[in-house]
Structure formats: C-alpha cells, structure tokens
C-alpha positions in Angstrom: 102.4 135.9 126.2 99.6 136.1 128.7 100.0 139.5 130.3 97.1 138.9 132.8 99.2 136.3 134.5 101.9 138.6 135.7 102.0 140.6 138.9 100.9 144.2 138.8 103.4 146.8 140.0 103.3 150.3 138.9 104.8 151.0 135.4 107.5 153.2 136.9 108.8 150.3 139.0 108.6 147.7 136.1 112.3 147.7 135.2 113.4 147.2 138.8 110.8 144.5 139.4 111.9 142.8 136.2 115.4 142.6 137.5 114.3 141.5 141.0 112.2 138.7 139.5 115.3 137.6 137.5 113.2 137.5 134.3 115.0 136.4 131.1 115.8 139.4 128.8 113.2 138.4 126.2 110.4 138.6 128.9 111.2 142.1 130.2 109.7 144.2 127.4 106.4 142.3 127.6 106.4 142.6 131.4 107.0 146.4 131.2 104.3 146.8 128.6 101.9 144.8 130.9 102.8 146.9 133.9 102.0 150.1 132.0 98.5 148.8 131.1 97.7 146.8 134.2 95.3 149.4 135.7 93.3 150.1 132.5 90.5 147.6 133.3 88.0 150.0 135.0 90.4 150.4 138.0 89.8 146.8 139.1 92.8 144.8 140.3 91.6 141.2 139.9 94.2 138.4 140.1 94.5 135.4 137.8 97.0 132.7 138.5 97.0 129.5 136.5 96.9 129.4 132.7 94.2 126.7 132.9 91.9 128.5 135.4 91.6 131.6 137.4 91.9 129.9 140.8 92.9 126.3 140.2 93.9 123.8 137.6 91.1 121.9 135.8 92.7 118.7 136.9 91.5 119.4 140.4 87.7 119.5 141.3 86.2 122.5 143.1 85.7 120.6 146.3 89.4 120.3 146.9 90.1 124.0 147.1 90.1 124.0 150.9 93.2 121.8 150.9 96.7 123.2 151.2 98.4 123.6 147.8 101.9 122.2 147.8 103.7 123.4 144.7 106.6 121.1 143.8 109.3 122.3 141.4 110.8 119.4 139.5 109.7 115.9 138.5 112.8 114.0 139.4 113.4 111.7 142.4 112.6 114.4 144.9 109.6 116.0 143.3 108.0 112.8 141.9 108.4 110.9 145.2 107.0 113.6 147.5 104.0 114.3 145.2 103.0 110.6 145.4 103.4 110.4 149.2 101.6 113.5 150.4 98.2 112.8 151.9 95.4 113.6 149.4 93.1 114.3 152.4 95.2 117.3 153.5 97.1 118.5 150.4 96.6 119.3 146.8 100.1 118.8 145.3 100.9 120.3 141.9 104.1 119.5 140.1 105.7 122.2 137.9 108.4 120.8 135.6 109.7 121.4 132.0 109.3 117.6 131.4 106.1 115.6 131.9 107.7 112.4 133.2 109.9 110.9 135.9 113.1 109.1 134.8 114.4 106.0 136.7 117.9 107.2 136.3 119.7 104.0 137.6 118.6 102.2 134.4 119.4 105.1 132.0 122.6 103.4 131.0 120.7 100.2 130.1 118.4 102.2 127.9 121.3 103.9 126.1 122.9 100.6 125.4 119.8 98.9 124.0 119.1 96.7 127.0 115.8 98.5 127.7 113.3 100.6 125.8 113.3 104.2 126.9 109.6 103.8 127.8 110.6 101.1 130.4 112.3 103.6 132.6 109.9 106.6 132.6 106.7 107.2 134.6 104.2 109.9 133.4 103.6 112.6 135.9 100.0 112.7 134.9 98.4 109.6 136.3 94.6 109.0 136.8 95.3 107.0 139.9 97.3 109.8 141.6 95.7 113.0 142.9 98.5 115.2 141.6 98.1 118.1 139.3 100.7 119.1 136.8 101.8 122.1 134.7 104.5 121.6 132.1 106.5 124.8 132.7 109.7 126.0 134.1 109.9 128.1 137.2 111.5 131.5 136.6 111.2 133.3 139.9 109.7 133.0 143.4 107.9 135.8 145.3 108.2 134.8 148.9 106.0 137.8 150.1 103.1 137.0 147.8 103.8 133.3 147.9 103.7 132.8 144.1 106.0 131.2 141.5 106.4 132.8 138.2 106.5 130.2 135.4 107.1 129.9 131.7 105.2 127.3 129.7 107.5 124.7 128.0 104.9 122.6 126.3 106.3 123.3 122.8 109.8 124.0 123.7 112.3 121.8 121.9 115.1 119.9 123.7 113.8 120.0 127.3 114.9 116.3 127.5 118.5 117.2 126.6 121.3 119.0 128.3 121.9 122.4 126.7 124.6 122.4 124.1 125.7 126.1 124.4 127.8 127.7 127.2 126.3 129.1 130.3 126.9 132.7 129.2 124.8 132.1 126.1 121.7 130.8 127.9 119.1 132.5 129.9 117.8 129.2 131.2 118.9 125.5 131.4 116.1 124.2 129.1 116.7 123.4 125.5 119.8 122.4 123.5 120.4 125.8 122.0 120.4 129.4 123.1 117.2 131.0 121.9 118.2 134.5 122.8 121.3 134.6 120.8 122.0 134.7 117.0 121.4 132.8 114.9 118.8 130.9 116.9 116.9 134.0 118.0 114.8 134.4 114.8 114.4 130.6 114.2 113.2 129.8 117.7 111.1 132.8 118.7 108.1 130.6 118.8 109.7 128.7 121.8 109.1 131.6 124.1 106.3 130.3 126.3 103.5 132.1 128.1 104.2 133.3 131.6 101.9 133.0 134.6 101.9 132.9 138.3 101.1 129.9 140.5 100.2 130.5 144.2 101.4 128.1 146.9 100.7 127.4 150.5 103.9 125.3 150.7 106.7 125.2 148.2 109.2 122.4 147.5 112.3 123.1 145.4 113.6 119.9 143.8 114.9 121.0 140.4 118.1 119.0 140.6 121.4 119.9 139.0 123.0 120.3 135.6 126.3 119.0 134.2 129.4 120.8 135.3 132.1 121.2 132.7 134.7 123.1 134.9 135.0 125.6 132.0 136.9 123.1 129.8 137.0 124.6 126.3 134.7 122.8 123.8 133.0 120.5 126.2 129.7 122.3 126.6 129.4 122.6 122.8 130.8 119.3 121.6 130.4 116.7 124.3 127.4 114.6 125.1 125.9 114.6 128.6 123.9 112.0 130.4 121.2 113.6 132.6 117.9 112.8 130.8 116.2 110.6 128.2 117.2 112.9 125.3 120.8 112.7 126.3 120.7 108.9 126.4 119.0 108.7 123.0 121.8 110.9 121.5 124.4 108.6 122.9 122.8 105.4 121.5 122.3 107.0 118.1 125.8 108.3 117.9 127.3 104.9 118.6 125.4 103.4 115.7 126.2 106.5 113.6 129.9 106.0 114.2 129.8 102.4 113.1 127.9 103.2 109.9 130.4 106.0 109.1 133.3 103.6 109.7 132.1 101.1 107.1 131.7 103.7 104.3 134.0 103.0 101.3 135.4 106.5 101.7 136.5 106.1 105.3 140.3 105.5 105.7 141.8 103.2 108.4 142.8 106.1 110.7 139.4 107.7 110.6 137.8 104.2 111.3 140.0 103.9 114.4 139.1 107.4 115.6 135.3 107.1 114.9 135.2 103.8 116.9 137.0 105.2 119.9 134.4 106.2 122.5 135.5 108.3 125.4 133.7 108.7 128.7 134.9 111.4 131.1 134.0 110.7 134.7 134.7 107.4 136.5 131.9 107.6 139.1 129.0 105.1 139.1 127.3 106.6 136.1 130.4 106.8 134.0 131.6 103.4 135.0 128.2 101.8 134.3 127.9 103.5 131.0 131.4 102.3 129.9 130.5 98.8 131.0 127.1 98.8 129.3 128.5 100.2 126.0 131.2 97.5 126.1 128.5 94.8 126.4 126.4 96.4 123.7 129.3 96.8 121.2 131.1 93.5 121.7 128.1 91.2 122.2 125.6 92.7 119.7 126.9 95.4 117.4 130.1 93.6 116.3 128.0 90.7 114.9 126.7 93.3 112.3 130.1 94.7 111.4 132.6 91.7 111.2 135.0 93.8 109.0 135.5 96.2 112.0 136.6 93.4 114.4 139.4 94.6 116.8 139.0 98.3 116.1 136.3 99.6 118.6 137.7 101.0 121.9 136.2 102.4 125.0 138.2 104.7 127.3 137.2 105.8 130.7 138.9 109.1 131.9 139.0 110.6 135.3 141.1 113.0 137.2 141.0 110.8 140.3 143.6 108.0 140.8 141.0 105.3 140.7 137.5 104.5 139.5 134.5 104.4 141.8 136.4 106.2 144.6 133.3 106.1 146.9 133.8 102.3 147.1 136.2 100.4 149.3 139.7 100.3 147.8 139.5 96.5 147.2 136.2 96.8 145.3 137.5 99.8 143.3 140.6 97.8 142.4 138.5 94.8 141.4 136.4 97.1 139.2 139.5 98.4 137.4 141.0 95.0 136.9 137.7 93.5 135.6 137.0 96.4 133.2 140.6 96.3 131.8 140.3 92.5 131.2 137.1 93.2 129.3 138.8 95.6 126.9 138.0 99.0 128.5 140.9 101.3 128.8 141.2 103.0 132.2 142.9 106.4 132.2 142.9 107.7 135.7 144.8 110.8 136.9 144.1 112.3 133.5 143.2 116.0 133.0 141.0 116.9 130.0 142.1 120.2 128.5 140.1 120.6 125.3 137.5 119.0 123.0 137.0 120.0 119.4 135.8 118.6 116.1 138.3 117.3 113.5 141.0 114.7 113.5 144.2 115.0 115.7 146.7 117.5 114.2 144.1 119.2 111.9 144.7 122.9 111.5 141.9 125.4 112.3 139.2 126.3 111.7 137.7 123.3 113.6 134.1 123.4 112.4 131.5 121.0 113.6 131.3 117.9 111.3 129.5 114.8 112.7 130.6 112.9 109.6 134.1 112.9 111.1 135.7 112.4 114.5 136.5 114.7 117.4 139.8 115.3 119.1 140.1 115.1 122.9 143.2 116.7 124.4 144.5 115.7 127.7 147.5 117.0 129.7 149.0 113.5 129.9 148.4 112.1 126.3 148.0 115.2 124.1 145.5 114.8 121.2 143.4 111.7 120.8 140.9 111.0 118.0 137.4 109.9 119.3 134.0 109.3 117.8 132.1 110.4 120.8 132.8 112.0 124.2 130.2 111.5 127.0 130.8 113.9 129.9 129.5 112.6 133.2 131.6 114.3 135.8 130.5 117.0 138.2 127.2 118.7 139.1 126.4 122.4 139.0 123.4 124.4 140.1 120.9 125.3 137.4 120.3 128.9 136.6 117.0 128.9 138.6 119.0 128.2 141.8 122.1 130.3 141.0 120.4 133.3 139.5 116.6 133.4 140.1 116.9 132.5 143.8 119.3 135.2 144.8 118.3 138.4 146.7 114.6 138.9 147.6 112.5 142.0 147.0 110.5 142.0 150.2 111.1 140.2 153.5 108.4 137.5 153.9 107.5 138.2 157.6 104.4 135.8 157.5 106.5 132.9 156.2 109.3 133.1 158.9 109.5 130.1 161.2 112.4 131.4 163.3 114.7 134.4 163.1 118.2 134.7 164.5 118.3 138.5 164.8 119.7 139.1 168.3 118.7 142.5 169.6 118.1 144.0 166.2 114.7 145.8 166.0 112.1 144.2 163.7 111.9 147.3 161.6 115.6 147.1 160.9 115.3 143.4 160.0 112.7 144.0 157.3 114.7 146.9 155.9 117.8 144.7 155.5 119.0 143.3 152.3 118.0 139.6 152.3 119.0 136.7 150.0 118.7 133.0 149.9 121.3 131.3 152.1 123.5 129.1 150.0 126.5 126.8 150.4 129.7 128.7 149.7 131.4 126.1 147.4 128.5 124.5 145.5 125.9 127.3 145.5 123.2 124.8 146.7 120.4 126.1 148.9 121.6 125.7 152.5 118.6 124.3 154.4 118.2 123.5 158.1 117.9 119.9 159.4 114.2 119.8 158.6 115.0 120.8 154.9 113.5 124.3 155.3 115.0 127.0 153.1 116.8 129.8 154.9 117.4 133.5 154.2 120.4 135.5 155.3 121.1 139.3 155.4 124.3 141.3 155.1 124.7 141.3 158.9 124.7 137.6 159.2 121.2 137.2 160.5 119.4 134.0 159.5 115.7 133.5 158.9 114.2 130.0 158.5 111.1 129.8 156.4 108.2 127.5 157.5 106.6 127.0 154.1 109.5 126.7 151.7 111.5 123.5 151.5 114.3 122.2 149.3 115.7 118.7 148.8 117.9 116.7 146.4 121.1 117.7 144.8 120.1 121.4 144.7 119.9 121.5 148.5 122.5 121.0 151.3 121.3 120.3 154.9 123.4 122.1 157.5 123.2 119.0 159.7 125.2 117.0 157.3 125.0 116.7 153.5 124.1 113.2 152.2 125.7 112.0 148.9 124.4 113.3 145.6 122.5 110.1 144.8 119.0 109.0 144.0 118.9 107.1 147.2 119.5 110.2 149.3 117.0 112.3 147.4 114.4 109.6 147.7 114.9 109.4 151.5 114.6 113.2 151.9 111.4 113.3 149.9 109.9 110.4 151.8 110.9 112.0 155.2 109.5 115.4 154.3 106.2 113.9 153.1 105.8 112.0 156.4 106.5 115.1 158.4 104.0 117.2 156.4 101.4 114.4 156.6 101.7 114.0 160.4 102.3 117.7 161.0 105.0 116.8 163.5 108.0 118.9 162.2 108.5 120.5 165.6 108.6 117.2 167.5 110.8 115.3 165.0 114.6 115.2 165.0 116.4 116.5 161.9 116.6 114.4 158.7 119.3 111.7 158.8 120.5 109.8 155.8 120.6 106.1 156.1 123.1 104.5 153.8 121.6 101.3 152.3 124.6 100.5 150.1 125.9 101.5 146.7 125.9 99.4 143.5 127.7 99.6 140.2 127.7 97.5 137.1 131.2 96.8 135.6 130.4 94.7 132.5 130.1 91.1 131.4 127.4 90.4 133.9 129.5 91.5 136.8 128.8 94.2 139.4 129.8 95.6 142.8 127.8 96.2 145.9 129.2 98.3 148.7 127.6 97.3 152.0 127.5 100.0 154.6 129.7 99.2 157.6 128.3 101.8 160.0 125.7 101.0 162.6 122.4 102.8 162.5 123.5 105.2 165.2 126.8 106.1 163.4 128.9 103.9 165.7 131.6 101.4 165.0 132.0 99.1 162.1 129.6 96.1 161.9 132.0 93.2 161.8 129.3 90.7 160.8 129.0 92.3 157.3 131.4 91.7 154.5 133.2 94.5 152.7 130.9 94.1 149.8 129.6 91.7 147.1 131.2 91.5 143.7 131.0 89.5 140.5 128.0 87.7 139.2 126.4 87.4 142.6 126.4 91.2 142.8 124.9 91.4 139.3 121.9 89.3 140.5 121.5 91.6 143.5 121.7 94.6 141.1 119.0 93.2 138.8 116.7 92.3 141.7 117.2 95.6 143.4 116.4 97.8 140.4 113.4 95.7 139.4 112.1 96.1 142.9 112.8 99.9 143.0 111.1 100.6 139.6 108.0 102.7 140.4 105.1 101.0 138.7 104.2 97.3 138.3 104.0 97.9 134.6 107.6 98.9 134.4 108.8 96.2 136.9 107.3 93.6 134.6 108.5 95.2 131.4 112.1 95.5 132.7 112.2 91.9 133.8 110.6 90.7 130.5 113.0 92.8 128.4 116.1 91.5 130.2 114.8 88.0 129.5 114.3 88.7 125.8 117.8 90.1 125.6 119.2 86.8 126.8 117.3 85.0 124.1 117.5 87.4 121.1 120.2 90.0 122.0 119.8 93.8 122.6 118.0 96.3 120.4 120.5 97.6 117.8 118.2 99.9 115.9 119.2 103.4 115.1 116.5 106.1 115.5 
C-alpha cells in the first residue's frame, strides 16, 4: 500500500471520502490511516501521482511533459485503437488496464478450438514502436474536480484474464476468478491487494467494456464458463480435453460418458454460434481420431431463449445457419429457458458439491434436467462494477470541465450545490454520452452537464443520438472517430458520430459461414437493390478468412494466422491439453 499516492483530505472527512471514491472495503482502513497522517511531513502538501515517478511514467521522456495526457481506461477494441491513433505530436496517451494486452476477439473461438495459438490473437500494449505508456492497474474511482483516476495495481493479481467465478454480491471488483474479500479466500489471497495511486489526466477516455450477464440464473456465475478473454478460452479448451480423458477412464460408466461428452453453449448470437461450430469441427475432425471408442457419443447443444439463432441476420440466413448446423450434428434448442446449473448428474440428491471429475446438470423449463460436461455462457452483457458503482454520484461539481450546461434560469451557485451523478441509460446502466461521445452529468432536477474532457466509448457507453450494436466493429469506429476529432481539434465543427454498418459475419461449421451485407444506403435511405441479401456457404468462409487476416492488428499476427490455418489443413488442429 503506497499511502503517498492517495488524495489528502482531513482525517475527519476520511470515511465520507472513502465512500465517495467507491473504494473497496479492504482499502478503506488504509485510506483513513493515511488521511490521519497526511499532514505530518513538516506541514508540506506535496503531490505524487504515478507509482513509477512523481510526475510521469518512466516510459515517457521528460521532453514530452508539455503534451496533453490522455488517460485511457481499458485495452480492448476501444482503448487499444484510440491509443494507437492519437497524434504523438499533440498527446501523451497512457493506457490503464488490468491486462497488458489486446485480444482480437473475433478469433477467440478459433483459439479455443485449437485452430490458432493464443499468442496469434493478442497484441502487447507495450510496444517500442508505439508512443503509448501503460500501467497495469484497475481504475477504482475518478475525481472529476481534481482530474485524477484512483487505481489499484494488478500486476500480481491472479485471474485477470478470466471472468470472475463468484456472484456479483461477493466481489468488490470484476477482476479475478475468486472473491478475495470473502472467506475462505480472504486469508489466502491477501497478497493480491495491489498498491493504490492516482493518475492525473488532461483528457479521460472510459473504454472498460462489459462483463457477462447471467440474469441471476442460479449456479451460472459459479459453475458455468464464460467467453470474454484469453483465460476463459483456455479453460474451455482444457475442459473439452478433460471431459474426453474422463470419459475413457475404466471407472466411467456409459451414462457418465454420455453426460461428460455433452457440451452446452447458452447464447445463439455470433459468439455462441461460432463457438459451437468451431468446437464441432475440433471434436469431429481432430479429437475423435484419438478416441475411437467414443464414436457417436459426443454432442454439442446450442441453447437460446430466442426463437432462432443469429437473430440479427436476415431470416433466410438465420434459417440456413440452423439447417446447416443441425446437419452437422449440432443440436439447436431455441425458445429454451435455462433455470439452474449445478454439479452432479441428473436426479442426484443434494448436496451438489463441485466435482470436475463428474458432470454438471443443466435445468431448462422445457426439458428439465440434462447432464452436461461443460456449459459455456455467452449471452448478455452487464456493466462492470467500475461503471455501475464507482461512476455514480460525484463529490464536487467539476466547473472547469463543463462544456455545456442545460440549467435554464437556475443560478450558478445552486447548480454547484446540487447533487450530481453520471448520466446513464435507464435499462443497461451504460454511460449516456452525447453525439460526440462526451460523458454527461445529471442532477436531481434534471439538469444536464456535458464534460469537455471526459469521453466514453464501446459497450460501456450509449450515444444519445443512436446506439450502435455491441460489436467490435462499432467500438473500433467510435475509437477511430474520436481519435480523428481530437487530433484535428474540430469537435465543434463535426457532426455527431454515426455508425456505418460494414456487414456482419458468422462461422457455422464445416468450412461454411454467413455474411450479412448491409442494405441501407450511406445516408440511411432505402434498400440498395444491387446488393444481395448476403453471402453464405464456402464462399462466405473465404471472405471470413480474408477479412479477419486483414483486420488482425500487426503484420506478425496476420502472417501467423494465415500460416497456422495452412498448417491445420496439412496436419490438423492442436489437440494438446495444458
């Protein structure tokens, strides 16, 4: 704990400030202790910000201190893209993220199914050719008045590449697979509490993304697997091989074999559909050659509450996907409602203790209990705790950061005395930004203040001018647009951001894919009759391959992906278990 990195209020106000900053419970005692001793250094109130240096990170030379510092929260599609596109002559970007890499998420399913190495789809945030600084930490609070971000280091924190396994109520943050502030993990993981420090900003970009939404379904958060990051994909790949090894043990009976080799995927959007298709190829084309005694037993089932898969596609393409996947042996269970997920075989009496050597039981309203070896949950997005809790009410109105204020005839003094909070979308809880992706504040009287130096983009933000789809394509366009506006300093002269649909693709198995071609004109007018509804089959698969090779960030990974796909054709996929 680095006490010198924390703000210095009076000791009497420390408990209130601790609540206002939304600090996790385990940080409050240290913060109050620091507040009580902050003025003991000969009465001097010096300020230290970064853990690596008093005024700037060691990755940036002294000569660049005159540039505007753009602090970017998150290293996903939004944060990574904007950090690489900001002008190095004008800005000194710094990424703050719990993970030290960017994931090319469209190919995450290929990595989970052995078609690619995990290193083929990641890009390091630290890059000698990019003038971007980086601190491996998680943002915990933002002080709009002081223009600082309170962070906690996550360098030695376990599981930051995996979705948390415990329920929301048991976690203070969204990093790590376990709840470190609850028994029995509290004593074992005390070392994971990172040092806290403040990072000042001139401009702030919030691009922390979302977390998996479980809709409160009992047992899902604790027992299902998720598919958001590299750690999640590794667990899926390992569990598939694990189930096959368990199934061939001499002690495994036929019923348990059937249950262990039943793989359920909940969520029939692009991610769930592609994962089901990729696992089908992996199992039937590669793994079954190693387990001939299990022929005919493995099963993949795709569940969704919607009446069809890939509902964002045209009805004809969606129907083609369902027919193709069914013909390839994937069971499609649409209009199904998952009610419970637990360990143990169907019909087993409680207690249902975790036992990865056996199967799980998935309960649906339509089918009842079904034995499965793995459940991957890929439906729904929810706001991370940083958005839902830390970015709530604010302690002091940031007058100097306000771009515009819709206050009517209310006197300025009354405005500053009002209770202000971040403006959010009512249903999703995402930050409600204006058309130029600027974060907004709102008070109890309905007044709105637009901030000139705080922006939000990606799935954790929703533009009032029209929300784009929650896709990597939309986030990439927002980041590219915002970087251009900041580089040209033409925010006031530029129309609001507008999403341009370039099409949607999905792999459906056995070297077949879909491509939804946008039918709207660039001005949002009538349907373009010259374009077909879409491309499907093996032709779409060629387009899919070419598109994702082209979209891969570095030339190193472009070549590695193409080379690995070629090797797969010759020698098969990687079936190692590690």
